[in-house]
RODO-2510 file (C-alpha; in nm, 4 decimals, decimal comma):
residues 503
     n   res          X          Y          Z
     1     m     0,4153    -9,3353    -9,8433
     2     a     0,1372    -9,1498    -9,6686
     3     f     0,1702    -9,3256    -9,3356
     4     i     0,5496    -9,3039    -9,3247
     5     d     0,5379    -8,9372    -9,4166
     6     s     0,2758    -8,8500    -9,1554
     7     t     0,4992    -8,9737    -8,8720
     8     v     0,8538    -8,9243    -8,9959
     9     v     0,8442    -8,5514    -9,0732
    10     n     0,8032    -8,4616    -8,7044
    11     v     1,1248    -8,6481    -8,6248
    12     a     1,3022    -8,4494    -8,8970
    13     l     1,1787    -8,1067    -8,7774
    14     p     1,4748    -8,0279    -8,5458
    15     a     1,7170    -8,1035    -8,8308
    16     i     1,5114    -7,8874    -9,0679
    17     q     1,5189    -7,6081    -8,8100
    18     a     1,8981    -7,6292    -8,7843
    19     s     1,9396    -7,6421    -9,1635
    20     f     1,7303    -7,3307    -9,2336
    21     h     1,7734    -7,1515    -8,8953
    22     a     1,3940    -7,1636    -8,8781
    23     t     1,1605    -7,0433    -8,6052
    24     v     0,8891    -7,2579    -8,4545
    25     v     0,6417    -7,0635    -8,6715
    26     d     0,8256    -7,1852    -8,9833
    27     l     0,8187    -7,5407    -8,8522
    28     q     0,4491    -7,5137    -8,7721
    29     w     0,3927    -7,4211    -9,1353
    30     v     0,5954    -7,7227    -9,2531
    31     v     0,3401    -7,9412    -9,0747
    32     e     0,0305    -7,7223    -9,1116
    33     s     0,0611    -7,6571    -9,4858
    34     y     0,0353    -8,0320    -9,5431
    35     g    -0,2373    -8,0811    -9,2826
    36     v    -0,4620    -7,7981    -9,3999
    37     f    -0,4942    -7,9252    -9,7564
    38     l    -0,5269    -8,2885    -9,6491
    39     a    -0,7938    -8,2135    -9,3881
    40     a    -0,9933    -7,9780    -9,6107
    41     l    -0,9806    -8,1879    -9,9288
    42     i    -0,9862    -8,5495    -9,8085
    43     l    -1,3658    -8,5762    -9,8512
    44     v    -1,3391    -8,4158   -10,1952
    45     g    -1,0704    -8,6699   -10,2837
    46     g    -1,3138    -8,9501   -10,2090
    47     s    -1,5784    -8,7831   -10,4266
    48     f    -1,3282    -8,7491   -10,7108
    49     g    -1,2596    -9,1230   -10,6973
    50     d    -1,6294    -9,2116   -10,7055
    51     r    -1,6914    -8,9791   -11,0001
    52     f    -1,3786    -9,0026   -11,2197
    53     g    -1,2433    -9,3464   -11,1288
    54     r    -1,0840    -9,4662   -10,8073
    55     r    -0,7674    -9,6049   -10,9660
    56     l    -0,7181    -9,2926   -11,1783
    57     i    -0,7503    -9,0516   -10,8843
    58     f    -0,5347    -9,2783   -10,6670
    59     i    -0,2542    -9,2761   -10,9273
    60     v    -0,2863    -8,9004   -10,9793
    61     g    -0,2598    -8,8540   -10,6034
    62     v     0,0507    -9,0734   -10,5857
    63     l     0,2179    -8,8808   -10,8707
    64     i     0,1405    -8,5409   -10,7129
    65     f     0,2645    -8,6686   -10,3764
    66     a     0,5856    -8,8014   -10,5304
    67     l     0,6642    -8,4859   -10,7296
    68     a     0,5993    -8,2727   -10,4221
    69     s     0,8211    -8,5035   -10,2148
    70     g     1,1041    -8,4473   -10,4613
    71     a     1,0486    -8,0723   -10,4354
    72     c     1,0585    -8,1005   -10,0539
    73     g     1,3915    -8,2797   -10,0698
    74     l     1,5374    -8,0190   -10,3070
    75     a     1,4050    -7,7155   -10,1173
    76     s     1,6714    -7,4487   -10,0650
    77     s     1,4655    -7,2451    -9,8178
    78     v     1,1963    -7,3096    -9,5618
    79     d     0,9474    -7,1177    -9,7787
    80     q     1,0066    -7,3555   -10,0704
    81     l     0,9641    -7,6504    -9,8343
    82     i     0,6309    -7,5131    -9,7099
    83     i     0,4997    -7,4677   -10,0654
    84     a     0,6057    -7,8199   -10,1595
    85     r     0,4415    -7,9593    -9,8458
    86     s     0,1155    -7,7866    -9,9436
    87     i     0,1201    -7,9644   -10,2802
    88     q     0,2044    -8,2880   -10,1010
    89     g    -0,1111    -8,2423    -9,8912
    90     v    -0,3217    -8,2138   -10,2076
    91     g    -0,1720    -8,5389   -10,3359
    92     a    -0,2394    -8,7118   -10,0045
    93     a    -0,6032    -8,5953   -10,0111
    94     l    -0,6425    -8,7799   -10,3421
    95     l    -0,4573    -9,1004   -10,2600
    96     v    -0,5545    -9,1646    -9,8946
    97     p    -0,9330    -9,2107    -9,9478
    98     g    -0,8688    -9,4195   -10,2585
    99     s    -0,6829    -9,7061   -10,0921
   100     l    -0,9694    -9,8413    -9,8816
   101     a    -1,2239    -9,7636   -10,1537
   102     i    -1,0252    -9,9714   -10,4054
   103     i    -1,0020   -10,2619   -10,1578
   104     s    -1,3733   -10,2435   -10,0786
   105     m    -1,4653   -10,2594   -10,4483
   106     s    -1,2137   -10,5365   -10,5291
   107     f    -1,3347   -10,7981   -10,2771
   108     d    -1,6695   -10,9524   -10,1973
   109     e    -1,8232   -10,9303    -9,8499
   110     k    -1,6758   -11,2636    -9,7369
   111     s    -1,3136   -11,1777    -9,8164
   112     r    -1,3313   -10,8007    -9,7664
   113     g    -1,2681   -10,8257    -9,3930
   114     q    -0,9452   -11,0190    -9,4443
   115     a    -0,8347   -10,7728    -9,7111
   116     i    -0,8939   -10,4727    -9,4840
   117     g    -0,7191   -10,6583    -9,2021
   118     t    -0,4147   -10,7082    -9,4253
   119     w    -0,4245   -10,3399    -9,5241
   120     s    -0,4444   -10,2309    -9,1610
   121     g    -0,1557   -10,4609    -9,0692
   122     f     0,0722   -10,3074    -9,3300
   123     t    -0,0273    -9,9527    -9,2352
   124     a     0,0496   -10,0339    -8,8713
   125     i     0,3913   -10,1717    -8,9698
   126     t     0,4800    -9,8619    -9,1734
   127     t     0,3461    -9,6323    -8,9004
   128     a     0,5765    -9,8075    -8,6532
   129     v     0,8830    -9,8369    -8,8774
   130     g     0,8529    -9,4885    -9,0300
   131     p     0,9902    -9,2804    -8,7397
   132     v     1,2795    -9,5208    -8,6792
   133     l     1,3744    -9,5327    -9,0468
   134     g     1,3333    -9,1572    -9,0822
   135     g     1,5376    -9,0923    -8,7705
   136     w     1,8157    -9,3136    -8,9040
   137     l     1,8126    -9,1313    -9,2395
   138     v     1,8256    -8,7905    -9,0683
   139     e     2,1098    -8,9010    -8,8425
   140     h     2,3246    -9,0791    -9,1023
   141     a     2,2344    -8,9024    -9,4273
   142     s     2,0119    -8,5932    -9,4344
   143     w     1,6558    -8,4891    -9,3553
   144     r     1,6108    -8,4534    -9,7317
   145     w     1,6155    -8,8329    -9,7704
   146     v     1,2975    -8,8507    -9,5634
   147     f     1,1266    -8,7059    -9,8716
   148     f     1,3431    -8,8667   -10,1429
   149     l     1,2455    -9,2054    -9,9972
   150     n     0,8986    -9,1559   -10,1454
   151     l     1,0192    -9,1479   -10,5071
   152     p     1,1071    -9,5177   -10,5615
   153     i     0,8028    -9,6208   -10,3566
   154     a     0,5790    -9,4046   -10,5769
   155     a     0,7251    -9,5563   -10,8938
   156     a     0,6469    -9,9056   -10,7652
   157     v     0,2952    -9,8035   -10,6550
   158     v     0,2089    -9,6566   -10,9959
   159     a     0,3431    -9,9631   -11,1795
   160     i     0,1502   -10,2050   -10,9586
   161     s    -0,1659    -9,9938   -10,9831
   162     v    -0,1608    -9,9925   -11,3635
   163     w    -0,0738   -10,3612   -11,3769
   164     r    -0,3009   -10,5135   -11,1143
   165     i    -0,5732   -10,2748   -10,9935
   166     p    -0,9011   -10,2661   -11,1908
   167     e    -1,0729    -9,9336   -11,2483
   168     s    -1,4000    -9,8692   -11,0685
   169     r    -1,6354    -9,5788   -11,0129
   170     s    -1,9707    -9,5199   -10,8513
   171     t    -2,2792    -9,5267   -11,0719
   172     r    -2,4496    -9,2887   -10,8272
   173     a    -2,1700    -9,0345   -10,7933
   174     g    -2,3092    -8,6830   -10,7760
   175     h    -2,1616    -8,3483   -10,8618
   176     v    -1,8369    -8,2436   -10,6947
   177     d    -1,8940    -7,9730   -10,4335
   178     w    -1,6300    -7,7331   -10,5695
   179     l    -1,7490    -7,4278   -10,3802
   180     g    -1,7639    -7,6245   -10,0550
   181     a    -1,4062    -7,7439   -10,1042
   182     i    -1,2870    -7,3876   -10,1708
   183     l    -1,4661    -7,2469    -9,8663
   184     a    -1,3407    -7,5260    -9,6379
   185     t    -0,9807    -7,4836    -9,7534
   186     a    -0,9923    -7,1038    -9,7328
   187     g    -1,1599    -7,1098    -9,3924
   188     l    -0,9276    -7,3621    -9,2303
   189     g    -0,6203    -7,2101    -9,3959
   190     s    -0,7082    -6,8561    -9,2883
   191     l    -0,7609    -6,9616    -8,9279
   192     v    -0,4237    -7,1337    -8,9261
   193     v    -0,2561    -6,8235    -9,0758
   194     g    -0,4042    -6,6057    -8,8016
   195     f    -0,3080    -6,8333    -8,5137
   196     v     0,0377    -6,9357    -8,6386
   197     e     0,1509    -6,5833    -8,7276
   198     s     0,0173    -6,4202    -8,4084
   199     p     0,3319    -6,4843    -8,1953
   200     d     0,5476    -6,2954    -8,4464
   201     l     0,3061    -6,0231    -8,5625
   202     g     0,0754    -5,9763    -8,2628
   203     w    -0,3018    -6,0004    -8,2442
   204     r    -0,3499    -5,6430    -8,3706
   205     s    -0,1698    -5,7120    -8,6969
   206     p    -0,4003    -5,6639    -9,0005
   207     l    -0,2807    -5,9994    -9,1372
   208     v    -0,3588    -6,1858    -8,8142
   209     f    -0,6893    -6,0133    -8,7394
   210     g    -0,8011    -6,0213    -9,1025
   211     s    -0,7112    -6,3896    -9,1433
   212     l    -0,9097    -6,4900    -8,8372
   213     i    -1,2151    -6,2912    -8,9515
   214     l    -1,1884    -6,4363    -9,3036
   215     g    -1,1477    -6,7887    -9,1670
   216     v    -1,4543    -6,7688    -8,9442
   217     g    -1,6560    -6,6102    -9,2265
   218     c    -1,5586    -6,8804    -9,4780
   219     l    -1,6406    -7,1626    -9,2366
   220     i    -1,9816    -7,0113    -9,1548
   221     a    -2,0505    -6,9745    -9,5269
   222     f    -1,9355    -7,3364    -9,5751
   223     l    -2,1903    -7,4617    -9,3202
   224     f    -2,4720    -7,2610    -9,4811
   225     l    -2,3736    -7,3960    -9,8224
   226     e    -2,3565    -7,7582    -9,7049
   227     a    -2,7086    -7,7292    -9,5618
   228     r    -2,8479    -7,6296    -9,9043
   229     v    -2,6369    -7,7941   -10,1746
   230     v    -2,7681    -8,1134   -10,3383
   231     a    -2,4454    -8,3169   -10,3030
   232     p    -2,2620    -8,1699   -10,0015
   233     t    -1,9033    -8,2502    -9,9117
   234     l    -2,0127    -8,2544    -9,5469
   235     p    -2,3689    -8,3886    -9,5077
   236     l    -2,4834    -8,1994    -9,1977
   237     v    -2,7903    -8,4215    -9,1628
   238     m    -2,5614    -8,6958    -9,0270
   239     f    -2,4888    -8,4840    -8,7197
   240     k    -2,8518    -8,5174    -8,6103
   241     s    -2,7407    -8,8503    -8,4664
   242     r    -2,6277    -8,7973    -8,1052
   243     s    -2,3870    -9,0887    -8,1338
   244     f    -2,2256    -8,9526    -8,4489
   245     s    -2,1991    -8,5983    -8,3103
   246     g    -2,0608    -8,7224    -7,9786
   247     a    -1,8038    -8,9461    -8,1450
   248     n    -1,6774    -8,6603    -8,3589
   249     l    -1,6639    -8,4211    -8,0619
   250     l    -1,4601    -8,6814    -7,8751
   251     t    -1,2351    -8,7199    -8,1808
   252     l    -1,1841    -8,3436    -8,2050
   253     l    -1,0706    -8,3106    -7,8433
   254     l    -0,8621    -8,6276    -7,8230
   255     y    -0,6767    -8,5887    -8,1521
   256     a    -0,6067    -8,2231    -8,0811
   257     a    -0,4061    -8,3443    -7,7808
   258     i    -0,2378    -8,6209    -7,9814
   259     g    -0,1513    -8,3817    -8,2661
   260     i     0,0337    -8,1229    -8,0555
   261     f     0,2071    -8,4006    -7,8583
   262     f     0,3598    -8,5568    -8,1692
   263     f     0,4656    -8,2110    -8,2881
   264     l     0,6501    -8,1103    -7,9682
   265     f     0,7803    -8,4417    -7,8325
   266     p     1,0655    -8,4830    -8,0866
   267     f     1,1939    -8,1336    -7,9996
   268     n     1,1980    -8,2318    -7,6327
   269     l     1,3928    -8,5511    -7,6926
   270     i     1,6402    -8,4156    -7,9506
   271     q     1,7045    -8,0549    -7,8477
   272     v     1,6485    -8,0771    -7,4709
   273     q     1,7232    -8,4349    -7,3674
   274     g     2,0016    -8,4897    -7,6226
   275     y     1,8596    -8,7975    -7,7990
   276     s     1,9667    -8,8942    -8,1485
   277     t     1,7031    -8,8812    -8,4221
   278     t     1,7078    -9,2623    -8,4477
   279     a     1,6455    -9,2983    -8,0751
   280     t     1,3711    -9,0352    -8,0959
   281     g     1,1984    -9,2268    -8,3747
   282     a     1,2189    -9,5463    -8,1686
   283     a     1,0939    -9,3757    -7,8517
   284     v     0,7253    -9,3860    -7,9525
   285     l     0,7495    -9,7341    -8,1049
   286     p     0,6098    -9,9069    -7,7899
   287     m     0,2978    -9,6917    -7,8075
   288     i     0,2257    -9,7799    -8,1708
   289     l     0,2958   -10,1509    -8,1193
   290     l     0,0739   -10,1561    -7,8100
   291     m    -0,2139   -10,0041    -8,0057
   292     f    -0,1638   -10,2547    -8,2865
   293     f    -0,1512   -10,5677    -8,0710
   294     l    -0,4386   -10,4611    -7,8442
   295     s    -0,6734   -10,3491    -8,1230
   296     r    -0,8523   -10,6851    -8,1426
   297     w    -0,8757   -10,7017    -7,7616
   298     s    -1,0339   -10,3569    -7,7489
   299     g    -1,2787   -10,4713    -8,0152
   300     g    -1,3772   -10,7462    -7,7732
   301     l    -1,4544   -10,4820    -7,5108
   302     v    -1,7071   -10,3331    -7,7515
   303     a    -1,8685   -10,6712    -7,8125
   304     r    -1,9027   -10,7300    -7,4383
   305     y    -1,9752   -10,3878    -7,2894
   306     g    -2,0673   -10,1611    -7,5804
   307     s    -1,8691    -9,8499    -7,6705
   308     r    -1,9736    -9,5879    -7,4162
   309     g    -1,7824    -9,7367    -7,1204
   310     p    -1,4486    -9,7764    -7,3029
   311     l    -1,4919    -9,4274    -7,4531
   312     m    -1,5163    -9,2865    -7,1020
   313     i    -1,2294    -9,4894    -6,9537
   314     g    -0,9862    -9,4798    -7,2490
   315     p    -0,9484    -9,0991    -7,2695
   316     l    -0,9000    -9,0842    -6,8910
   317     i    -0,6073    -9,3237    -6,9259
   318     v    -0,4748    -9,1040    -7,2086
   319     a    -0,5070    -8,8025    -6,9775
   320     l    -0,2976    -8,9853    -6,7168
   321     g    -0,0360    -9,0495    -6,9849
   322     f    -0,0126    -8,6781    -7,0605
   323     v     0,0194    -8,6011    -6,6886
   324     l     0,3133    -8,8433    -6,6738
   325     f     0,4742    -8,6666    -6,9709
   326     a     0,4572    -8,3409    -6,7741
   327     v     0,6753    -8,4836    -6,4940
   328     p     1,0273    -8,5337    -6,6453
   329     s     1,2781    -8,2509    -6,6322
   330     v     1,6062    -8,2072    -6,8209
   331     g     1,8334    -8,5117    -6,8315
   332     g     1,5799    -8,7756    -6,7347
   333     s     1,6140    -9,1455    -6,8151
   334     y     1,3974    -9,2791    -7,0983
   335     w     1,3033    -9,6006    -6,9170
   336     r     1,2230    -9,4274    -6,5890
   337     d     1,0689    -9,1005    -6,7105
   338     f     0,9280    -9,1441    -7,0626
   339     f     0,8634    -9,5152    -7,1167
   340     p     0,5878    -9,5456    -6,8507
   341     a     0,4111    -9,2406    -6,9982
   342     i     0,4315    -9,3870    -7,3500
   343     i     0,2873    -9,7197    -7,2304
   344     v    -0,0007    -9,5509    -7,0468
   345     l    -0,0752    -9,3263    -7,3463
   346     g    -0,0664    -9,6208    -7,5874
   347     f    -0,2909    -9,8307    -7,3637
   348     g    -0,5424    -9,5476    -7,3350
   349     m    -0,5518    -9,5013    -7,7131
   350     a    -0,5862    -9,8774    -7,7644
   351     v    -0,8904    -9,8820    -7,5334
   352     t    -1,0418    -9,5823    -7,7173
   353     v    -0,9925    -9,6268    -8,0919
   354     a    -1,1920    -9,9399    -8,1778
   355     p    -1,4980    -9,8301    -7,9727
   356     l    -1,4766    -9,4835    -8,1273
   357     t    -1,4764    -9,6231    -8,4793
   358     t    -1,7600    -9,8596    -8,3955
   359     v    -1,9794    -9,5753    -8,2718
   360     v    -1,9112    -9,3824    -8,5924
   361     m    -1,9972    -9,6813    -8,8110
   362     n    -2,3061    -9,7864    -8,6126
   363     s    -2,4579    -9,4384    -8,5958
   364     v    -2,5315    -9,4221    -8,9703
   365     t    -2,6927    -9,6385    -9,2371
   366     e    -2,5044    -9,8878    -9,4555
   367     e    -2,4977    -9,6385    -9,7436
   368     q    -2,3384    -9,3702    -9,5244
   369     v    -2,0522    -9,5651    -9,3631
   370     g    -1,7941    -9,4468    -9,6169
   371     t    -1,8929    -9,0832    -9,5720
   372     a    -1,9068    -9,1233    -9,1932
   373     s    -1,5578    -9,2720    -9,1837
   374     g    -1,4278    -8,9937    -9,4070
   375     i    -1,5826    -8,7218    -9,1885
   376     n    -1,4382    -8,8729    -8,8714
   377     n    -1,0986    -8,8982    -9,0418
   378     a    -1,1193    -8,5347    -9,1515
   379     v    -1,2211    -8,4247    -8,7999
   380     s    -0,9124    -8,5938    -8,6534
   381     r    -0,6886    -8,4119    -8,9008
   382     v    -0,8586    -8,0759    -8,8469
   383     a    -0,8115    -8,1263    -8,4725
   384     s    -0,4385    -8,1787    -8,5187
   385     v    -0,4045    -7,8778    -8,7504
   386     l    -0,5863    -7,6433    -8,5115
   387     a    -0,4073    -7,7791    -8,2037
   388     i    -0,0623    -7,7196    -8,3521
   389     a    -0,1685    -7,3663    -8,4481
   390     v    -0,3374    -7,2713    -8,1181
   391     l    -0,1322    -7,4638    -7,8626
   392     g     0,1815    -7,3650    -8,0507
   393     i     0,1029    -7,0103    -7,9329
   394     v     0,0725    -7,1375    -7,5752
   395     m     0,4089    -7,3110    -7,6054
   396     v     0,5836    -6,9997    -7,7392
   397     k     0,4322    -6,7725    -7,4729
   398     a     0,5096    -7,0117    -7,1867
   399     f     0,8663    -7,0633    -7,3126
   400     g     0,9257    -6,6895    -7,3549
   401     s     0,7830    -6,6021    -7,0145
   402     r     0,9947    -6,8606    -6,8323
   403     l     1,3074    -6,7715    -7,0310
   404     n     1,2751    -6,4017    -6,9489
   405     y     1,2311    -6,4877    -6,5818
   406     s     1,5365    -6,7135    -6,5884
   407     l     1,7598    -6,4726    -6,7803
   408     a     1,6734    -6,1960    -6,5349
   409     h     1,8836    -6,3859    -6,2784
   410     i     2,1847    -6,4029    -6,5128
   411     f     2,4001    -6,0953    -6,5698
   412     l     2,3982    -6,0482    -6,9474
   413     p     2,5048    -5,7599    -7,1705
   414     p     2,1925    -5,5746    -7,2958
   415     g     2,2682    -5,6624    -7,6586
   416     v     2,2901    -6,0336    -7,5809
   417     l     1,9638    -6,0221    -7,3850
   418     r     1,7839    -5,8471    -7,6724
   419     e     1,9187    -6,1024    -7,9219
   420     l     1,7951    -6,3926    -7,7105
   421     q     1,4524    -6,2356    -7,6637
   422     a     1,4238    -6,1631    -8,0363
   423     n     1,4768    -6,5336    -8,1148
   424     e     1,2399    -6,6825    -7,8564
   425     t     1,0237    -6,8307    -8,1327
   426     k     1,3053    -7,0783    -8,2068
   427     l     1,2300    -7,2408    -7,8694
   428     a     1,4979    -7,4953    -7,7743
   429     g     1,6639    -7,4421    -8,1136
   430     l     1,7660    -7,0936    -8,0013
   431     q     2,1369    -7,0440    -8,0705
   432     i     2,3587    -6,9088    -7,7919
   433     p     2,5384    -6,5860    -7,8972
   434     s     2,9102    -6,6315    -7,9559
   435     g     3,1835    -6,4505    -7,7659
   436     l     3,0506    -6,5307    -7,4182
   437     s     3,2385    -6,7155    -7,1475
   438     p     3,1827    -7,0929    -7,1225
   439     s     3,0089    -7,0558    -6,7853
   440     l     2,7711    -6,7934    -6,9232
   441     q     2,6962    -7,0043    -7,2327
   442     a     2,6220    -7,3033    -7,0067
   443     a     2,3888    -7,0937    -6,7893
   444     i     2,1978    -6,9649    -7,0939
   445     s     2,1758    -7,3149    -7,2442
   446     r     2,0390    -7,4523    -6,9171
   447     s     1,7814    -7,1717    -6,9026
   448     v     1,6702    -7,2417    -7,2605
   449     r     1,6236    -7,6141    -7,1963
   450     e     1,4450    -7,5608    -6,8660
   451     s     1,2161    -7,3036    -7,0295
   452     f     1,1233    -7,5516    -7,3019
   453     v     1,0421    -7,8141    -7,0396
   454     f     0,8242    -7,5595    -6,8586
   455     g     0,6303    -7,4831    -7,1775
   456     f     0,6051    -7,8541    -7,2605
   457     r     0,4567    -7,9201    -6,9157
   458     v     0,1972    -7,6474    -6,9675
   459     v     0,0932    -7,7939    -7,3033
   460     m     0,0841    -8,1524    -7,1666
   461     s    -0,1432    -8,0318    -6,8863
   462     i    -0,3772    -7,8817    -7,1456
   463     c    -0,3630    -8,2094    -7,3406
   464     a    -0,4666    -8,3943    -7,0254
   465     g    -0,7609    -8,1539    -6,9949
   466     l    -0,8614    -8,2129    -7,3580
   467     s    -0,8502    -8,5888    -7,3030
   468     a    -1,0647    -8,5560    -6,9918
   469     g    -1,3007    -8,3452    -7,2031
   470     s    -1,3291    -8,6427    -7,4387
   471     t    -1,4505    -8,8514    -7,1469
   472     a    -1,7075    -8,5830    -7,0650
   473     a    -1,8240    -8,5850    -7,4287
   474     a    -1,8687    -8,9627    -7,4209
   475     w    -2,0596    -8,9467    -7,0920
   476     s    -2,2906    -8,6604    -7,1864
   477     v    -2,3585    -8,7114    -7,5579
   478     i    -2,3080    -9,0745    -7,6604
   479     p    -2,6063    -9,2994    -7,5703
   480     k    -2,5445    -9,5992    -7,3464
   481     d    -2,6187    -9,8594    -7,6133
   482     s    -2,3929    -9,7059    -7,8804
   483     g    -2,1670    -9,9603    -8,0405
   484     h    -2,3430   -10,2607    -7,8874
   485     p    -2,3014   -10,5641    -8,1154
   486     k    -2,6755   -10,6021    -8,1647
   487     l    -2,6765   -10,2788    -8,3661
   488     r    -2,4691   -10,3797    -8,6639
   489     a    -2,0944   -10,3467    -8,7082
   490     t    -1,8143   -10,5469    -8,5557
   491     a    -1,5461   -10,3538    -8,3790
   492     s    -1,2069   -10,5005    -8,4477
   493     l    -1,1591   -10,4489    -8,8200
   494     p    -1,2990   -10,0964    -8,8612
   495     g    -1,0995    -9,9788    -8,5620
   496     v    -0,7558   -10,0667    -8,6936
   497     p    -0,7645    -9,8786    -9,0260
   498     q    -0,9037    -9,5714    -8,8521
   499     r    -0,6300    -9,5854    -8,5929
   500     a    -0,3537    -9,6291    -8,8462
   501     d    -0,4913    -9,3604    -9,0735
   502     k    -0,5209    -9,1008    -8,7948
   503     l    -0,1695    -9,1628    -8,6677
***
């Protein structure tokens, strides 16, 4: 459920936009409302499982996720969908940490590796199949079935959990950091409100300015609290390790680029290039399969060379992939224009992920590996949430600027021009005013699509810069011997679950 939902919703966004006549700000909230609660509460969800029972919290998370999925499918407005997605994020924060924790407690050390390998294989399969299945459902049924699909799966999960999964909890579980969870959620949520609403309301709006100030204040208070509380949600002492800090800085930059890419790419293919939703879901399939099949090979790179080298080379390859995505214009061929970029991007991520996970795992003690993995997972999700909020502004501004320039060369009635400018936040989903001549409608449509491509190129260039920044982080912060096999962990198995979970 969680892995299908994390990839399939982006494919459904253009259909959701058409159904509710939504702006890109509305669509950002459809994604961000889920991401904010998942990113802010995922560490708390793991603490809940340790304290109250891993199976219990896992089942509660599945039930919340399922009920919220039903509410998403029944939503009659984009506001209702956003609220339901927020609740879905809470459910995901409870169920996602529980799956690996249950597996770890259910198998001994000899068989645990095989069990995690099986888990990672199934998550990779669902991550790959999800967009294709979701695209098919959107094309042949409705975007609502993307959410209704979770209901029978949830029923089966709950039944199997009650029937086959033993309950377990930690004997050393401490107090739940309630105040930390509240501050983290309020801080991250307020920042997202400020950034997402700024294109519509302007930076001088009390809501925008106030939200940004509140967000920064809450996050500063969160850091002060975590430094003093007995059982912190985010143990800051772990960041004293250069390897751990460097790996998370690399994660922040790299997954910010990946997050905004997966948000915008379906709009490019569906609304600009004219792809079906099924074809759009299948378009990124080579990237996911490449990462899956090369994960064990990239683990071998760690065993031979350590992690620092691959963590410098991998993000550079990813940066090249983003540069290639900035090349195609309107009407390009998938195999000539997009497929090479997808292959390069997938290869770069395959080189990066296993070494990145190995550095995270090797930079802490045995007792801290679960917390370290959870923090790195949360950082990747926070990166995506902030990237969609911040770079979404860049996309809207670049699109609007290019569209105004293009429309200035087309003779339009003043009322039509004002209507188009007032709906710039719909991006390529902007509807052409009726009553115009076919030639004028075609000229406006061409300007809209070309303006989207211009904005997409700007954002892809920034993504390439973020990926190159990841290389700089690896070079400057991560020690040369990080991830070397003599330290402790093996690379191949930890890398795959992390990769699947972040996608």
